[in-house]
C-alpha positions as a Markdown table, in Angstrom:
| # | Residue | x | y | z |
|---|---|---|---|---|
| 1 | Met | 0.0 | 0.0 | 0.0 |
| 2 | Ala | 1.5 | 3.3 | -1.0 |
| 3 | Asn | 2.1 | 6.0 | 1.6 |
| 4 | Arg | -0.7 | 8.5 | 1.2 |
| 5 | Tyr | 0.9 | 11.2 | 3.3 |
| 6 | Lys | 2.8 | 14.1 | 1.7 |
| 7 | Asn | 6.1 | 14.8 | 3.3 |
| 8 | Leu | 6.6 | 18.3 | 4.6 |
| 9 | Lys | 10.0 | 20.1 | 5.0 |
| 10 | Thr | 11.0 | 20.7 | 8.6 |
| 11 | Asn | 13.7 | 22.9 | 10.3 |
| 12 | Ala | 15.3 | 22.8 | 13.7 |
| 13 | Ile | 13.2 | 22.1 | 16.8 |
| 14 | Thr | 12.7 | 25.8 | 17.7 |
| 15 | Ser | 11.1 | 26.6 | 14.4 |
| 16 | Thr | 9.1 | 23.4 | 13.6 |
| 17 | Leu | 7.3 | 23.1 | 17.0 |
| 18 | Asn | 5.0 | 25.9 | 16.0 |
| 19 | Tyr | 1.7 | 24.0 | 16.1 |
| 20 | Gln | -0.5 | 22.8 | 18.9 |
| 21 | Leu | -3.3 | 20.4 | 19.5 |
| 22 | Ala | -6.2 | 21.1 | 21.9 |
| 23 | Gly | -4.8 | 21.8 | 25.3 |
| 24 | Lys | -1.7 | 23.5 | 23.8 |
| 25 | Thr | 0.3 | 20.3 | 23.3 |
| 26 | Met | 3.2 | 21.1 | 21.0 |
| 27 | Val | 3.6 | 19.1 | 17.8 |
| 28 | Thr | 5.6 | 19.1 | 14.6 |
| 29 | Ile | 3.7 | 18.3 | 11.4 |
| 30 | Ser | 5.6 | 15.7 | 9.3 |
| 31 | Ala | 3.0 | 14.7 | 6.7 |
| 32 | Ala | -0.5 | 15.6 | 5.6 |
| 33 | Thr | -3.5 | 14.5 | 3.7 |
| 34 | Arg | -6.6 | 16.4 | 2.9 |
| 35 | Asn | -8.2 | 16.0 | 6.4 |
| 36 | Ser | -5.4 | 14.8 | 8.7 |
| 37 | Tyr | -1.8 | 15.3 | 9.7 |
| 38 | Lys | 0.9 | 13.0 | 10.9 |
| 39 | Val | 2.3 | 14.8 | 14.0 |
| 40 | Ile | 5.5 | 14.2 | 16.0 |
| 41 | Tyr | 5.5 | 15.1 | 19.7 |
| 42 | Pro | 8.7 | 16.4 | 21.5 |
| 43 | Asp | 9.5 | 12.9 | 22.8 |
| 44 | Asn | 9.5 | 11.6 | 19.1 |
| 45 | Thr | 6.3 | 9.6 | 19.3 |
| 46 | Ser | 3.9 | 10.2 | 16.5 |
| 47 | Ala | 0.1 | 10.1 | 15.8 |
| 48 | Ile | -2.4 | 10.8 | 13.1 |
| 49 | Val | -4.8 | 13.7 | 14.0 |
| 50 | Asn | -7.7 | 15.4 | 12.4 |
| 51 | Ala | -6.7 | 18.7 | 10.6 |
| 52 | Ser | -9.3 | 20.6 | 12.7 |
| 53 | Gln | -7.3 | 19.8 | 15.9 |
| 54 | Ile | -4.2 | 21.7 | 14.7 |
| 55 | Lys | -3.8 | 25.4 | 15.6 |
| 56 | Ser | -0.8 | 27.8 | 15.1 |
| 57 | Leu | 1.1 | 28.2 | 18.3 |
| 58 | Ile | 1.2 | 31.8 | 19.6 |
| 59 | Glu | 4.2 | 32.7 | 21.7 |
| 60 | Arg | 3.8 | 34.8 | 24.8 |
| 61 | Thr | 6.2 | 36.5 | 27.2 |
| 62 | Glu | 6.1 | 35.7 | 30.9 |
| 63 | Thr | 8.1 | 36.5 | 34.0 |
| 64 | Ile | 9.7 | 33.7 | 36.0 |
| 65 | Arg | 8.7 | 33.9 | 39.7 |
| 66 | Tyr | 11.6 | 31.9 | 41.2 |
| 67 | Gln | 14.9 | 30.4 | 40.3 |
| 68 | Gln | 14.7 | 27.1 | 38.3 |
| 69 | Pro | 16.7 | 25.1 | 35.9 |
| 70 | Leu | 16.4 | 25.2 | 32.1 |
| 71 | Tyr | 16.6 | 21.7 | 30.6 |
| 72 | Asp | 17.5 | 20.5 | 27.1 |
| 73 | Ala | 14.5 | 18.1 | 27.0 |
| 74 | Pro | 11.1 | 17.9 | 28.7 |
| 75 | Asp | 12.5 | 15.7 | 31.5 |
| 76 | Ser | 14.0 | 16.6 | 34.9 |
| 77 | Asn | 16.7 | 14.1 | 34.3 |
| 78 | Ala | 17.8 | 15.9 | 31.1 |
| 79 | Ala | 20.9 | 18.0 | 31.0 |
| 80 | Gln | 20.6 | 21.5 | 32.5 |
| 81 | Ile | 21.3 | 24.3 | 30.0 |
| 82 | Ala | 21.1 | 27.2 | 32.4 |
| 83 | Ala | 19.5 | 28.5 | 35.6 |
| 84 | Leu | 16.7 | 31.0 | 35.3 |
| 85 | Ser | 16.4 | 33.6 | 38.0 |
| 86 | Ala | 13.3 | 35.2 | 39.5 |
| 87 | Lys | 12.0 | 38.1 | 37.3 |
| 88 | Asp | 13.7 | 36.7 | 34.1 |
| 89 | Asn | 11.4 | 37.4 | 31.1 |
| 90 | Val | 11.0 | 34.4 | 28.9 |
| 91 | Lys | 9.1 | 33.6 | 25.7 |
| 92 | Ile | 6.8 | 30.6 | 26.2 |
| 93 | Lys | 6.8 | 28.6 | 22.9 |
| 94 | Gly | 4.6 | 25.7 | 24.0 |
| 95 | Ile | 3.7 | 23.0 | 26.5 |
| 96 | Tyr | 4.3 | 19.3 | 26.6 |
| 97 | Lys | 3.7 | 16.8 | 29.5 |
| 98 | Gly | 4.1 | 19.3 | 32.4 |
| 99 | Tyr | 6.9 | 21.3 | 30.8 |
| 100 | Gln | 7.1 | 24.6 | 28.8 |
| 101 | Leu | 9.4 | 25.1 | 25.9 |
| 102 | Ile | 10.9 | 28.6 | 26.4 |
| 103 | Ser | 13.5 | 30.9 | 24.9 |
| 104 | Phe | 15.6 | 33.1 | 27.1 |
| 105 | Gly | 18.3 | 35.2 | 25.3 |
| 106 | Asp | 20.1 | 32.9 | 23.0 |
| 107 | Lys | 19.0 | 29.7 | 24.8 |
| 108 | Thr | 16.0 | 27.5 | 24.1 |
| 109 | Gly | 15.0 | 24.8 | 26.5 |
| 110 | Trp | 12.3 | 23.3 | 28.9 |
| 111 | Ile | 11.1 | 24.4 | 32.3 |
| 112 | Lys | 8.9 | 22.3 | 34.6 |
| 113 | Ile | 5.4 | 23.6 | 35.3 |
| 114 | Pro | 4.8 | 22.9 | 39.0 |
| 115 | Ser | 1.3 | 22.3 | 40.3 |
| 116 | Ser | 1.1 | 25.9 | 41.3 |
| 117 | Lys | 2.1 | 27.8 | 38.2 |
| 118 | Asn | 5.6 | 29.4 | 38.3 |
| 119 | Thr | 5.1 | 32.2 | 35.8 |
| 120 | Ala | 3.0 | 35.3 | 35.5 |
| 121 | Ser | 1.5 | 36.5 | 32.2 |
| 122 | Lys | 2.9 | 39.7 | 30.9 |
């Protein structure tokens, strides 16, 4: 059976994770048909979703409330890229499994979302 999905060009993680499913889960679109997309999640698992579930991701700026690590993957066992300080302004790029993908200066990485939210909308 021939593959009925059209391959789409993708770039680096920071530019391709610009779509979201309901609930703001970040995805990369890797292929498409008329009514569905093949999406890849940040942990490299994939799924087929209805095209109506996909939305463009809108970045927003928030202020960090307390010091916390910036990880290179959405996992607290991942390598720490940097330490964010209270009152640092970051761009929230998306959400995945209890983590937010953020950019801060020239760094892009993941911060954990605690049960009581650690950022304030700006």
